[in-house]
SEDRENVO-499537 format. One record per residue (C-alpha): x, z, y. Coordinates in steps of 0.001 Angstrom, whole numbers, padded with zeros to 6 digits, always signed. Layout:
! residues N
XZY
...
***
This chain:
! residues 427
+081747+104632+060966
+083336+106094+063933
+081387+106891+067294
+081930+107607+070698
+080988+111145+070250
+083552+111543+067862
+086037+109220+069849
+085338+110455+073631
+084005+114161+073677
+087211+116195+072124
+091216+116261+073214
+093059+116944+071568
+091468+115926+068075
+092301+119382+066542
+091143+119646+063165
+088021+117442+063319
+087937+114481+060670
+087471+111338+061862
+087208+107909+059788
+088848+105130+061466
+088952+101595+060137
+092273+100289+060960
+092727+096858+062748
+096347+095649+063248
+097930+093774+065488
+098054+090312+064205
+101299+088211+064632
+099451+086134+067003
+099286+089365+069966
+101808+090064+072420
+103196+092954+070950
+107259+092620+070984
+108531+093119+066754
+110751+096193+066644
+112716+097649+063469
+111039+100370+062393
+113288+103137+062989
+112888+102554+066678
+108881+102652+067288
+106312+104599+065487
+102613+103293+064503
+099759+105347+065515
+096175+104616+066298
+093946+103846+069478
+090613+103509+069618
+089009+100247+071950
+085383+098211+071855
+085454+096193+068913
+084803+093159+071700
+088092+093223+072990
+090452+090039+072754
+092952+091926+070582
+095143+089025+069975
+095299+088503+073801
+096900+092232+074315
+100696+093499+074407
+100337+097004+072646
+100655+098616+075983
+098063+096816+077419
+095948+098536+074253
+097483+101893+074923
+096536+101372+078963
+092012+100773+077696
+092326+103583+075674
+093650+106266+077942
+090648+104363+080577
+088028+105154+077851
+089249+108676+077334
+089143+109223+080698
+085449+107637+081295
+084253+110617+079168
+080925+109036+077725
+078340+111458+077685
+076582+111474+074575
+072795+112716+075833
+072748+110791+079325
+074274+107390+077481
+076403+107898+080970
+080318+107536+081883
+080394+111324+082600
+083612+109959+085098
+082782+106614+086560
+086107+105609+088294
+088948+106491+087015
+092473+106611+088591
+095101+105471+087280
+098074+106286+089362
+101306+104309+089720
+103350+106806+087963
+101565+107461+085626
+101722+103849+084248
+105562+103821+084806
+106101+107700+083073
+104062+105950+080154
+104617+102204+080109
+108237+101794+082230
+109375+100433+085041
+107310+097275+085311
+103541+098606+083863
+101451+097584+086902
+101326+094624+084623
+099701+095736+081877
+097044+097105+084512
+096892+093211+085797
+096490+092052+082374
+093129+094175+081889
+091781+092952+085071
+092239+089661+084970
+091240+089567+081179
+087758+091215+082885
+087972+093817+080476
+088220+096210+083183
+087424+095985+087175
+089558+097180+089970
+089246+098462+093564
+092535+100580+095433
+092615+103914+097303
+094938+104599+100265
+098093+101850+100256
+097587+100743+097265
+095826+097404+096237
+095157+094825+094016
+096139+091483+096221
+097657+087507+095834
+101080+087250+095931
+103204+083995+096292
+100408+081666+095618
+097489+082596+093184
+100376+085266+091313
+097857+088571+091352
+100270+092110+091405
+099825+095206+092154
+101549+096825+095285
+102773+099958+093976
+103280+102840+096794
+103531+105712+094760
+099319+106467+095001
+097215+105069+092512
+094202+102878+092252
+090571+103162+090852
+089301+101277+087469
+086638+101532+084810
+085486+099313+081621
+083273+096407+082713
+080136+096647+081224
+079744+094444+078470
+082658+096952+076981
+081312+100001+078166
+078735+098999+076397
+079969+098436+073596
+081658+102409+074037
+078283+103620+074351
+076713+101897+071482
+079480+103338+068999
+080758+099608+068900
+084416+099931+068877
+087095+100590+066511
+090648+101670+065830
+093867+099923+066358
+097322+100342+064760
+099482+100010+067736
+103479+100922+067887
+105517+102716+070441
+109142+102879+071093
+110483+106728+070084
+112123+108301+072656
+116010+109620+071475
+117090+106975+069757
+120682+108197+070054
+120064+111338+069775
+120712+112631+072877
+119456+116031+073975
+117262+117703+076710
+118759+121157+078548
+121465+122633+078463
+122185+126267+077327
+121475+129615+079592
+123314+132238+079862
+122657+134948+082264
+119048+134525+083990
+118947+133807+087159
+115739+134487+089578
+114433+132753+092265
+112447+133904+094648
+110328+131164+095034
+107234+130429+092075
+108207+126604+091734
+112099+127085+091887
+112005+129670+089527
+109585+127182+086738
+111812+124456+087376
+115184+126055+086901
+113807+127665+083947
+113288+124250+082493
+117454+123497+082808
+117004+125269+078958
+113917+123671+077293
+114735+120937+074515
+112056+118929+072760
+112704+118723+069181
+112737+114584+068538
+110914+114867+065446
+107737+115501+067695
+106606+112346+067633
+106145+112450+064113
+102728+114322+065056
+101580+110706+065892
+102430+108449+063367
+099797+106820+061654
+101549+107649+058451
+100462+111678+058685
+097597+111755+061010
+094954+109691+062868
+095505+110548+066081
+093515+109620+069425
+095627+107432+071640
+095828+109620+075038
+097762+112847+073575
+100724+110338+072464
+100741+108820+076306
+100789+112233+077881
+102928+113658+075883
+105909+111103+075691
+105102+110676+079533
+106051+114349+079914
+108717+114633+077070
+110455+112102+078654
+110274+113657+082330
+111647+117453+080762
+114385+114744+079299
+115464+113683+082571
+115157+116472+084671
+112295+114495+086698
+109424+116025+087119
+106647+117873+089623
+105705+121416+089287
+102344+121662+091110
+100439+125103+092218
+096744+123930+091827
+093790+125139+094515
+092725+127541+091087
+096837+129528+091930
+097160+127985+088470
+100974+126417+087621
+100945+123031+086105
+104618+121306+084477
+104813+119780+081832
+104773+122096+078924
+101307+123275+080044
+100008+119516+080187
+100978+118947+076466
+099322+118642+073639
+099337+121807+071320
+100557+119618+068734
+103619+118393+070845
+104325+122362+072136
+105427+122897+069199
+108710+121224+069001
+109665+123378+072755
+112880+125041+072331
+114299+127143+074513
+118026+127434+074093
+117965+126468+070534
+115724+128430+069966
+111960+128317+069601
+109965+130375+071893
+107257+132530+071788
+103836+132132+073053
+101616+135020+074200
+097825+134219+074838
+094280+135570+075620
+091925+134331+072741
+088770+133754+074767
+090140+134514+077972
+087406+133201+080422
+084065+134931+078611
+086110+138301+078401
+086735+138338+082043
+083531+137787+082713
+082768+141089+081258
+083629+142561+084206
+080210+141127+086062
+078205+143048+083707
+077214+146583+084894
+075743+147979+081881
+078398+149348+079477
+076468+148890+076212
+075860+145303+077119
+079661+144801+078666
+080494+146208+075289
+078610+144023+072982
+079769+141190+075018
+083772+142034+074859
+083269+142393+070749
+081800+139028+070402
+083980+137677+072567
+086817+138737+070990
+086460+137783+067507
+086301+134330+069097
+083043+133260+070906
+083250+129563+070875
+083147+129391+066814
+079880+130361+067182
+078738+126662+068315
+080696+124725+066314
+079356+121856+064281
+079790+118562+062786
+079933+117337+066479
+081845+119825+068476
+085659+121370+066785
+086971+124677+068105
+088170+122574+071708
+085097+120278+072289
+082818+124153+072147
+085330+125074+075133
+085304+122574+077426
+081552+122684+077409
+081274+126221+077523
+083162+126126+081094
+080415+123034+081588
+077484+125337+080878
+078585+128226+083153
+079728+125810+086383
+075869+124552+085779
+077291+120392+085223
+074791+120013+082616
+071567+121477+081662
+071786+119338+077634
+072795+119584+074728
+075704+122103+073501
+075822+123361+077002
+072099+124681+077103
+072485+126080+073857
+075378+128085+075430
+073097+129584+078013
+070601+130222+076476
+072767+132409+073728
+074403+133737+076927
+070849+134504+078423
+069715+136511+074780
+072740+138857+074421
+074286+139119+078161
+070870+139325+080131
+072817+140324+083530
+075604+138162+082784
+073078+135783+083029
+071611+137012+085880
+075246+136973+087632
+075910+133207+086377
+072324+132075+088273
+073363+134082+091397
+076991+131899+091324
+075140+128712+090846
+072946+128982+093974
+076181+130080+096060
+078205+127229+095371
+075662+124602+095535
+076154+125605+099255
+080131+126184+098674
+081115+123556+097187
+082848+125513+094104
+082616+126563+090764
+082684+129390+087758
+085177+128100+086374
+087387+127908+088980
+086524+131377+090151
+087568+132814+086819
+090772+130646+086999
+091712+131627+089944
+091356+135579+088461
+093074+134433+085916
+096141+133196+087830
+096039+136979+089747
+096748+138392+086607
+099144+135669+084571
+101506+134427+087687
+100674+137054+090395
+101007+139602+087436
+103004+138512+084441
+105415+135215+085284
+106401+136707+088996
+107333+140548+086999
+108895+139213+083630
+110506+136280+085018
+112761+139157+086793
+114194+140210+084036
+113557+136775+081213
+113027+133303+081164
+109472+132396+080456
+107237+129652+081649
+103560+130431+083134
+100959+129133+080486
+097289+129802+081783
+096229+132923+080857
+099686+133551+078635
+103420+132932+078840
+105723+131512+077227
+108825+133459+075879
+111623+134851+074027
+111368+137067+071536
+112984+140125+073885
+110626+140120+076357
+107359+140511+074161
+106999+143337+074507
+107042+143973+078300
+104842+141607+078902
+102385+143308+076686
+103059+146039+078919
+102569+143542+081923
+099115+141968+080289
+097863+145538+079810
+098221+146958+083669
+097324+143610+084673
+094628+143181+083432
+092966+146447+083564
+094049+146393+087446
+091707+143312+087825
+089268+143813+085350
+089012+146903+084302
+089490+146584+080905
+092257+145671+078394
+092885+141892+077097
+093224+140795+073434
+096906+139430+073728
+097701+136979+070495
+100731+135955+069426
+101728+132616+068590
***
């Protein structure tokens, strides 16, 4: 049986085993028929009371995305995010230049509700024909009550849908880059480093219904990011947490495996349980700090896994717990564990929660800013002076010849900012 907890609590699904009851689109549905070689089949999960026969497969894709974004909470039985922003740039990147019509259909069928922000609005145009006005901003949507009730009551089903493949003509992204070029601006450096990046066409097989059952949000987003790399039409953004956001970091790990640079597989270095490890700097007692670091380095997240929480879900719950966003279930279990094994760290967290109630910040944000000092201001800026690389939040993607330098810089920067060395893993 499919449960809303299984569908909505994790992204990506990782190794979790989810049982799906496939429902293929009927011949009466609005999906176009393509030859097999032009598209792939995969599954999306939707309420079992939607009018599937009246819907195009892209409308079902979009609906699955909205469901996932609303984030059902199995404790409160409510949506964590009531209104979901859907940017027109996301719609076009995922479904093509006429993508707004798919959202319009969901609204007309009264499957989702709609309200606008900024200059984007849903209004009547040319008589009674409604459309979405596109000003490169976004609108808010959410499931209408009957369909959201179906999700919260686990009345959901999996629908087998299809998506056109990319690179049908064997075209490749990127071009071979010779001597490494340096840029003083961080954003310009990241953009330049994408010139040699290619995504192997076989990435799409990861989402094939014949090979694996997958939740839809991964495929929709990955397809848009791969396409943006292919067209060299993407943004590099520095967040308020000082993290660097770009297409590869936004992809699922499944698709990231197919990234190449100059035709070769790059190396990924990252830190096991990075944020829990960094929290050790706030533990004053040396013995307590060493004990906490030993726990973290053996992968603290695996201690909280169970049949409903894989490692990726636990990581998310850990961030929720330390930022005091949820006091129930897995988050409560994590906080109680921290209080037991690292009481001074728990005291620091409580102090931060009280401070952040006034400041409007979170422990997660503070850790991300600290992480960026090590891996962006330190590692990426220094390593990119000599080698090709891309920032990956708590790690780096680079070439084999740069690994030795990267490890040395991570060691130096972690000791400088934390007072101890972080454990580096090679992927």
